[in-house]
C-alpha positions as CSV (number, residue, x, y, z in Angstrom):
1,M,92.6,-123.6,38.1
2,K,89.2,-125.3,38.6
3,T,90.4,-127.5,41.5
4,Q,91.9,-127.0,44.9
5,F,94.1,-129.3,47.0
6,I,93.3,-130.0,50.6
7,A,94.7,-132.4,53.3
8,G,93.6,-134.0,56.5
9,H,95.8,-135.5,59.1
10,A,95.5,-137.9,62.1
11,R,97.9,-139.8,64.4
12,L,98.7,-143.4,63.5
13,P,98.3,-146.1,66.1
14,A,101.4,-147.9,67.4
15,G,102.3,-151.2,65.7
16,M,101.5,-150.2,62.1
17,A,103.8,-150.6,59.2
18,A,103.2,-147.0,58.1
19,K,104.2,-145.8,61.7
20,S,107.8,-146.6,60.8
21,L,107.6,-144.1,57.9
22,Y,105.2,-141.5,59.3
23,D,103.9,-140.4,62.7
24,T,100.6,-139.3,61.1
25,L,98.3,-140.5,58.4
26,T,97.5,-137.9,55.7
27,I,94.7,-138.0,53.2
28,T,95.0,-135.5,50.4
29,A,92.4,-134.7,47.8
30,E,92.0,-132.6,44.7
31,I,88.6,-131.0,44.8
32,D,86.5,-129.5,42.0
33,K,85.8,-125.9,43.2
34,K,82.3,-125.7,41.7
35,Y,80.8,-128.9,42.9
36,G,83.1,-130.0,45.8
37,V,83.7,-133.4,44.1
38,I,86.9,-135.3,44.9
39,V,88.7,-135.6,41.6
40,E,91.7,-137.5,42.9
41,A,92.7,-138.6,46.4
42,S,95.7,-140.3,48.1
43,C,96.8,-141.3,51.6
44,T,100.0,-142.3,53.3
45,L,99.1,-145.9,54.1
46,A,102.1,-148.2,53.8
47,T,100.7,-150.5,51.1
48,E,99.8,-149.6,47.6
49,H,96.7,-151.7,47.8
50,G,95.5,-149.7,50.9
51,R,96.3,-146.4,49.2
52,D,94.4,-147.4,46.1
53,Y,91.4,-148.6,48.2
54,V,91.1,-145.3,49.9
55,A,91.5,-143.3,46.6
56,R,88.8,-145.4,45.0
57,L,86.5,-144.9,48.0
58,L,86.8,-141.1,47.9
59,R,87.0,-140.4,44.2
60,G,83.7,-139.0,42.8
61,H,82.2,-138.1,46.2
62,S,81.0,-134.5,46.7
63,L,82.1,-133.1,50.0
64,R,79.1,-130.8,49.8
65,D,77.1,-133.9,50.7
66,G,79.0,-134.4,53.9
67,I,81.1,-137.4,54.8
68,D,78.7,-139.7,56.7
69,E,78.4,-142.0,53.7
70,L,82.2,-142.2,53.4
71,L,82.6,-142.9,57.1
72,A,80.0,-145.7,56.9
73,E,81.8,-147.2,53.9
74,L,85.1,-147.1,55.8
75,D,83.3,-148.8,58.8
76,E,82.0,-151.5,56.6
77,G,84.9,-152.0,54.2
78,Y,88.2,-151.1,55.9
79,L,89.1,-153.5,58.7
80,G,92.8,-152.6,59.2
81,K,94.5,-151.1,62.2
82,A,94.5,-147.6,60.6
83,H,90.7,-147.5,60.6
84,S,90.4,-144.9,63.3
85,A,93.2,-142.8,61.8
86,L,91.6,-142.9,58.4
87,C,88.3,-141.7,59.9
88,A,90.0,-138.9,61.8
89,A,92.0,-137.8,58.8
90,L,88.8,-137.8,56.7
91,K,87.1,-135.7,59.3
92,D,90.0,-133.3,59.3
93,L,90.0,-133.1,55.5
94,Y,86.3,-132.3,55.6
95,K,86.9,-129.6,58.2
96,Q,89.5,-128.1,55.9
97,F,87.1,-128.3,53.0
98,C,84.4,-126.5,55.0
99,K,86.8,-123.7,55.9
100,M,87.8,-123.4,52.2
101,D,84.3,-123.5,50.9
102,E,83.2,-120.9,53.4
103,K,85.9,-118.5,52.1
104,E,84.7,-119.1,48.5
105,Q,81.2,-118.0,49.2
């Protein structure tokens, strides 16, 4: 396969709809091995709209460029209670990518 699957996790804050389903928020991504580009992404937010927003935000971004731009876009565009958890899960996903990328080289 030309892609790899990675996941990042973070604790959800109390009082969220998704908290009744999950204790943690997970962001998953299918990554192109050669370029580090996110081909497809999903997360465990409770609403379809929220999941779609995060997927659109991440899709097409190369993790080889880091995640500062994605974190800035989340800061500006996502104003829900899960903001901190999304940022933490994205950072964890990036950490997993860096470990994976290191093994590949």
